[in-house]
C-alpha positions, 0 to 999 in steps of 0.5 A, spaced: 499 108 117 500 112 112 502 120 114 504 126 112 508 133 115 508 138 109 510 145 113 506 151 109 506 157 112 501 160 115 502 168 109 501 162 104 497 165 099 494 161 094 492 160 086 485 161 084 484 155 079 490 149 080 496 147 074 497 141 072 503 139 072 505 132 071 501 126 067 495 130 064 495 125 056 490 121 060 492 114 063 496 111 057 504 109 058 507 116 056 512 120 059 507 125 058 501 119 061 500 115 068 497 110 070 494 109 077 499 113 080 500 112 088 504 115 091 507 123 090 513 126 093 516 133 092 523 135 094 528 141 097 528 143 088 521 142 087 522 136 084 515 132 082 516 124 083 511 119 082 510 112 083 507 110 076 502 103 080 500 101 073 506 101 069 511 100 074 514 105 074 517 112 078 517 117 074 520 125 075 519 132 073 522 136 075 521 143 077 518 148 071 518 142 066 511 139 065 511 137 058 514 129 060 516 126 067 523 121 066 522 114 069 527 113 073 527 105 075 523 099 072 518 101 067 519 095 064 514 091 066 512 088 073 518 083 074 524 081 080 530 085 074 534 090 075 530 096 071 523 091 073 519 093 078 
């Protein structure tokens, strides 16, 4: 079971058009790409963290930087090594 609680004010305004904040350059393994993103988390600083399933890595995009993400865990293929997921 998956549970998600979101704190959205009742008077929130929404933009007419969406904005890509992570990935957006097709499927792949570059830092501006994702391959089967599986989970997403946004912290209090609006840093976006995404589990990039097929690339075996955790990617992070800091608030305002939509160009390239940063690998914060894994990124060296599937496995049990300290630098793998």
